[in-house]
N, C-alpha and C positions, 0 to 999 in steps of 0.2 A: 765149664765155668765152675770148676771146683774151688779155685782161689778167686772168688768173686771180688773181694776187697782189693786184691792185687791187679785185677783186670784193668781198672781205670789207669793206674800208674804206669803199668807196662805198655798198654796201648798208647797212652800219651807219649811215653818216651820213644816208642817205635815210630809214632807219627811225626814227632819233631825230627828224629834222625832221618826219616824218609824225606821229609820236606827239605832239609838242608842238603842231603845228597842229591835231590832232584834239582835244586838250584845249581849245584856243582856240575851236574850232568849237562845242564843247559848252557853254562858259561865256558867250560873248558873244551879242549879239542877231544873229539870222540876217537878219531884215528887219523894217522897220516898215511897217505898212499903215495908211493914212489913208483912212477912209470917212466922208464927210460931216463932217469935222472931228474925228472920233474916232480917236485913235491906238491901235493894237494892236501890241505888240512881241512878235515870235515868236522864242522861243528853245527849246531842247530841254526844259528843265524845264517850261515852260508846256505843251508838248505832252503830257507825262505827266500833269500836273495835269488837263488837259481830259479825257484818256482815263479817269482814275480818277473824276472828277466825274460823267461819263456812264455809269459803271459798266461800262466796257469793260476789265475787269481783265485778261482773258487777252491782249487785244491790247496793252495797256500793258506787261504783263510780257514778251511776245514782242518788242516794240519795244525794250525796255530791254536785252534780251539781244542782239538782232540789230544794233542800231545804236549801242549804247554798250559793253556789256560785251565781246562777241566782238572787235570791232575793237581795243579797247584791250589785250585779252589777246593777240591775234595780234601786234600791234606790240611789246608789252612782252616777250613770249616770244621774238620774233625778235631784239630787241636783246640780251637776256640770252644767247640761244643763240650769237649771233655773237661776243659778248664772251668767253664761255667757250671757244668753239672757237679763237678767236684766241690766248688765253692757255693753251690746252691743259689746262683744269681741268675737273673734275667730269664725267666720262664718263657716269655714270648720268643725271644731270640733263640733259645735252646730248641724250642719246638720247630721254628723255621729252619734252623741249621740241620736238625734231624731229617726233615723233609728234603731239603736241598741236597744233602749228602747221599741220601738213599736214592734220589733220582739221578744224580750225576755219576755214581759209581759205574753203571754199565757203559758210560761214555769215556771211560779212562782207557786210552789206547796206547799207553807207553809200552806195554808188552808187545803189541803188534809192531810198533815202530822198531823196537829192539830186534825182533825176529827178522824184519826187512833188512836191518843192518847186517845181521848174520848171513842172510841169503846173499846179499851183495858181496860180503867178504869172501864167501865160498866161491862165487863166480870170479872174483878178482885174484884169487891165490895163484893162478897159473901165469897171470900177466903182470903182477905188481908185487912190490914188497909192502907189507902192511905193518905199521907200528901202532899199537893200541895206546890211546891216551888215557888220561885220568878220568875223563867223562865216561869212557867205556866201562871201566871198573866200577865207577859210581852207579851206572845204569844197572849193572848186574846186582849190586847190593840193593838198589831201589826196588828192582823186580822181586828179590827175595823178601824184602820188607813188605812190599805191596801184597805178596802172596800170604805172608803171615798175618797181616792186618785184615785182609779179606776173610780169612778163615777165622780170625779171632773176634771180629766184630759181628754181633748179632743185633740188628736193628730192632728186633722184637724185644731182646733184653734191655737195650738202651731206652726203648719206648716205655717198657714197664717200669724201669728205674726213673724215667721222667715223671711218670704218673705218680709213683710212690713219693718222689721228692717234692714235686711242685703242687700236684693237685690235692694231696692229702692236707697240705697246709691251708688250703682255701675251704675245706669242708666245715671247719669250725665256724 
């Protein structure tokens, strides 16, 4: 934390970029698999459709939370948290967002989902032609940004900054 003043701005910029790329990853095609002339487009919505068609309701719901909802909530709350702390607004909301984000980060499973895609690709290389889509590249960048953000964010530092910013104003 040598450049403490720049920490908020760069973390905010990385969070916004990761959020936008995550939305791209969820909406576009991850890969196209061609087996014997038949193309299959893999995207996130098709994954959930297959889960529910095969009556894996619990798995489908867990996947929707772990690889869609939680990562979006983590990045969205981090963006809102940093914006509010930067403007020194809404102390109650900032405190709640700090707690929420710290509790949800261990449940972010986008990296595990990406590893499972890589394992499936390795198994399919002998049988199919695989074309990578925009979402695949976007996932790679999201994972790199996620790694940088996790290493960059110290909730202890954010909490200390919260106490300095908000609780020192109420001492008088």
